[in-house]
C-alpha positions as a Markdown table, in Angstrom:
| # | Residue | x | y | z |
|---|---|---|---|---|
| 1 | Met | -5.4 | 0.3 | -28.0 |
| 2 | Asp | -3.2 | 1.8 | -24.6 |
| 3 | Leu | -4.3 | 2.6 | -21.2 |
| 4 | Leu | -5.2 | 6.2 | -22.2 |
| 5 | Glu | -7.6 | 5.2 | -24.5 |
| 6 | Glu | -8.9 | 2.7 | -23.2 |
| 7 | Lys | -9.2 | 5.0 | -19.6 |
| 8 | Arg | -11.2 | 7.9 | -22.1 |
| 9 | Glu | -13.6 | 5.3 | -24.1 |
| 10 | Leu | -14.7 | 3.8 | -21.2 |
| 11 | Leu | -15.6 | 7.2 | -19.5 |
| 12 | Lys | -17.4 | 7.7 | -23.2 |
| 13 | Leu | -19.2 | 4.9 | -22.3 |
| 14 | Ile | -20.0 | 6.4 | -18.5 |
| 15 | Val | -21.4 | 9.6 | -19.1 |
| 16 | Glu | -23.9 | 8.5 | -22.5 |
| 17 | Leu | -25.0 | 6.3 | -20.1 |
| 18 | Ile | -26.1 | 8.9 | -17.4 |
| 19 | Ser | -27.4 | 10.6 | -20.2 |
| 20 | Glu | -30.0 | 7.4 | -20.7 |
| 21 | Arg | -30.2 | 7.1 | -18.1 |
| 22 | Lys | -32.2 | 10.9 | -16.8 |
| 23 | Ala | -33.1 | 10.5 | -19.9 |
| 24 | Ile | -35.5 | 7.4 | -18.4 |
| 25 | Thr | -35.6 | 8.6 | -15.6 |
| 26 | Gln | -38.3 | 11.4 | -16.9 |
| 27 | Leu | -39.6 | 9.5 | -18.7 |
| 28 | Tyr | -40.6 | 7.4 | -15.6 |
| 29 | Glu | -41.7 | 10.7 | -13.7 |
| 30 | Ala | -44.1 | 11.8 | -16.4 |
| 31 | Ile | -45.6 | 8.5 | -16.6 |
| 32 | Glu | -45.8 | 8.6 | -12.7 |
| 33 | Asn | -47.4 | 11.8 | -13.0 |
| 34 | Arg | -49.6 | 11.1 | -15.6 |
| 35 | Leu | -51.4 | 7.6 | -13.7 |
| 36 | Lys | -52.0 | 9.8 | -10.4 |
| 37 | Arg | -54.3 | 12.4 | -13.0 |
| 38 | Ile | -55.6 | 9.7 | -14.1 |
| 39 | Glu | -56.0 | 8.5 | -10.7 |
| 40 | Glu | -57.5 | 11.4 | -9.9 |
| 41 | Ile | -59.6 | 12.0 | -12.6 |
| 42 | Glu | -61.3 | 8.4 | -11.9 |
| 43 | Asn | -62.2 | 9.9 | -8.0 |
| 44 | Val | -63.2 | 12.9 | -9.7 |
| 45 | Ile | -66.6 | 10.9 | -11.7 |
| 46 | Ser | -65.9 | 7.8 | -9.6 |
| 47 | Glu | -68.1 | 11.1 | -7.4 |
| 48 | Gly | -69.8 | 12.6 | -9.9 |
| 49 | Gln | -68.1 | 15.3 | -10.4 |
| 50 | Ser | -67.1 | 16.5 | -13.7 |
| 51 | Thr | -63.9 | 17.5 | -15.3 |
| 52 | Thr | -63.9 | 19.5 | -18.0 |
| 53 | Lys | -59.7 | 19.4 | -17.7 |
| 54 | Thr | -58.3 | 17.2 | -19.6 |
| 55 | Thr | -54.1 | 16.8 | -19.2 |
| 56 | Leu | -52.1 | 14.2 | -22.2 |
| 57 | Ile | -48.4 | 13.3 | -22.0 |
| 58 | Pro | -46.5 | 16.0 | -23.4 |
| 59 | Lys | -45.2 | 15.7 | -27.3 |
| 60 | Glu | -41.5 | 15.7 | -26.8 |
| 61 | Glu | -42.2 | 12.9 | -24.3 |
| 62 | Ile | -44.4 | 11.0 | -26.9 |
| 63 | Asp | -41.3 | 11.6 | -29.6 |
| 64 | Arg | -38.9 | 11.3 | -27.5 |
| 65 | Val | -40.3 | 7.7 | -27.2 |
| 66 | Lys | -41.0 | 7.1 | -30.8 |
| 67 | Phe | -36.8 | 7.5 | -31.7 |
| 68 | Tyr | -35.8 | 5.4 | -29.2 |
| 69 | Asp | -38.7 | 2.3 | -30.6 |
| 70 | His | -36.9 | 3.3 | -34.0 |
| 71 | Lys | -33.2 | 3.0 | -32.9 |
| 72 | Ile | -33.6 | -0.3 | -31.9 |
| 73 | Lys | -33.1 | -2.7 | -34.6 |
| 74 | Pro | -33.5 | -6.9 | -34.8 |
| 75 | Ser | -30.2 | -8.5 | -35.2 |
| 76 | Ser | -28.0 | -9.0 | -38.3 |
| 77 | Ile | -28.1 | -12.9 | -38.8 |
| 78 | Pro | -24.0 | -14.1 | -39.7 |
| 79 | Tyr | -24.2 | -15.0 | -43.6 |
| 80 | Asp | -22.8 | -18.2 | -42.4 |
| 81 | Ile | -25.7 | -19.8 | -40.6 |
| 82 | Ile | -28.5 | -17.6 | -42.9 |
| 83 | Ser | -26.2 | -19.0 | -46.1 |
| 84 | Lys | -26.3 | -22.9 | -44.9 |
| 85 | Asp | -30.3 | -22.7 | -43.3 |
| 86 | Ile | -30.3 | -22.0 | -47.2 |
| 87 | Cys | -29.0 | -24.0 | -48.3 |
| 88 | Tyr | -30.6 | -27.1 | -46.3 |
| 89 | Ile | -34.5 | -25.4 | -47.4 |
| 90 | Leu | -32.9 | -25.8 | -50.9 |
| 91 | Lys | -31.6 | -29.3 | -50.4 |
| 92 | Thr | -34.9 | -30.6 | -48.9 |
| 93 | Ser | -37.5 | -29.1 | -51.2 |
| 94 | Gly | -36.0 | -30.6 | -54.2 |
| 95 | Arg | -36.8 | -28.4 | -56.7 |
| 96 | Pro | -35.7 | -24.3 | -57.5 |
| 97 | Met | -37.8 | -22.4 | -55.2 |
| 98 | Asn | -38.6 | -18.5 | -56.5 |
| 99 | Ala | -37.1 | -15.5 | -53.4 |
| 100 | Ser | -40.6 | -15.2 | -52.0 |
| 101 | Gln | -40.7 | -19.0 | -51.2 |
| 102 | Ile | -37.3 | -19.3 | -49.8 |
| 103 | His | -38.3 | -15.9 | -47.4 |
| 104 | Ser | -41.4 | -17.5 | -46.2 |
| 105 | Thr | -39.8 | -20.7 | -45.1 |
| 106 | Ile | -36.7 | -19.0 | -43.0 |
| 107 | Thr | -39.7 | -16.5 | -41.5 |
| 108 | Lys | -42.1 | -19.2 | -41.0 |
| 109 | Asn | -40.0 | -22.6 | -39.5 |
| 110 | Leu | -36.9 | -21.0 | -39.1 |
| 111 | His | -38.1 | -18.0 | -37.6 |
| 112 | Phe | -36.0 | -15.7 | -38.6 |
| 113 | Asn | -36.0 | -11.8 | -38.8 |
| 114 | Leu | -35.1 | -11.1 | -42.5 |
| 115 | Asp | -35.2 | -9.1 | -44.9 |
| 116 | Tyr | -36.7 | -9.9 | -48.4 |
| 117 | Lys | -34.9 | -6.9 | -50.1 |
| 118 | Asn | -31.3 | -8.1 | -48.2 |
| 119 | Leu | -31.8 | -11.6 | -48.9 |
| 120 | Val | -33.0 | -11.0 | -53.2 |
| 121 | Asn | -29.9 | -8.3 | -53.5 |
| 122 | Asn | -27.3 | -9.3 | -51.3 |
| 123 | Ile | -27.1 | -13.1 | -49.7 |
| 124 | Leu | -28.5 | -15.3 | -52.5 |
| 125 | Pro | -26.2 | -13.7 | -55.1 |
| 126 | Lys | -23.4 | -13.8 | -52.6 |
| 127 | Met | -24.6 | -17.6 | -51.8 |
| 128 | Val | -23.8 | -18.1 | -56.0 |
| 129 | Lys | -20.8 | -16.6 | -56.5 |
| 130 | Asp | -19.6 | -18.9 | -53.4 |
| 131 | Asn | -17.7 | -21.4 | -54.4 |
| 132 | His | -18.5 | -24.1 | -51.1 |
| 133 | Leu | -21.8 | -23.5 | -51.2 |
| 134 | Pro | -24.2 | -25.9 | -54.0 |
| 135 | Ile | -25.8 | -23.4 | -54.6 |
| 136 | Glu | -27.0 | -22.4 | -58.8 |
| 137 | Lys | -29.3 | -19.7 | -59.9 |
| 138 | Val | -31.2 | -21.9 | -62.2 |
| 139 | Tyr | -33.9 | -18.9 | -63.9 |
| 140 | Arg | -35.3 | -15.1 | -62.9 |
| 141 | Gly | -35.3 | -15.5 | -59.5 |
| 142 | Phe | -35.1 | -19.4 | -59.1 |
| 143 | Trp | -32.3 | -20.4 | -57.1 |
| 144 | Gln | -31.3 | -24.4 | -57.2 |
| 145 | Tyr | -29.5 | -27.2 | -54.6 |
| 146 | Arg | -26.8 | -28.2 | -57.8 |
| 147 | Arg | -26.7 | -31.9 | -57.4 |
| 148 | Ala | -23.7 | -33.3 | -57.6 |
| 149 | Glu | -22.6 | -34.7 | -60.7 |
| 150 | Thr | -22.8 | -38.4 | -61.4 |
| 151 | Lys | -20.1 | -39.8 | -64.2 |
C-alpha cells in the first residue's frame, strides 16, 4: 500500500468517525431533552397538577439504538485456542462426551461465548480432520480424546 492509498483510507476512517460522532451527539441530546421533560413532569406532579401531555422518545431514536446494539458482535475465538481447550476437556473427562456436554463445559467453566451450531458444524469436525490433535469421533454426536496406543 503506497502513501496515497493509506492517506485515502485514513481520510475515509475520519469521515466515518465524524458521522458516528454526530449520531452519538444526536442520541445524547435526545436523552438529555427527555430527562428535562421528565423533571418537568415530576415538578408538575409534585405541585398537584395533572398532566395530559406525555412525550416519548421518537421511534427513529429507538430503532437507531437497536440497530447499533445488534451490529456489535462478540469477538471470535481463535481456532487454535478453542481446539486446545476442547482437547483438554476431553482428556480430563476420560470418556466420550457429546456436543452439548462439551458446549456447556466450555461456556460455563471456561467462559467462552461460543455458539452451539458453530461448535458442532465447524469446530469439532475440523478438529477430527486435524492430524495434530488427538480427537476422534466415536459415534454420532460423541467425541473423545484419542489415547496413545500401547504395544
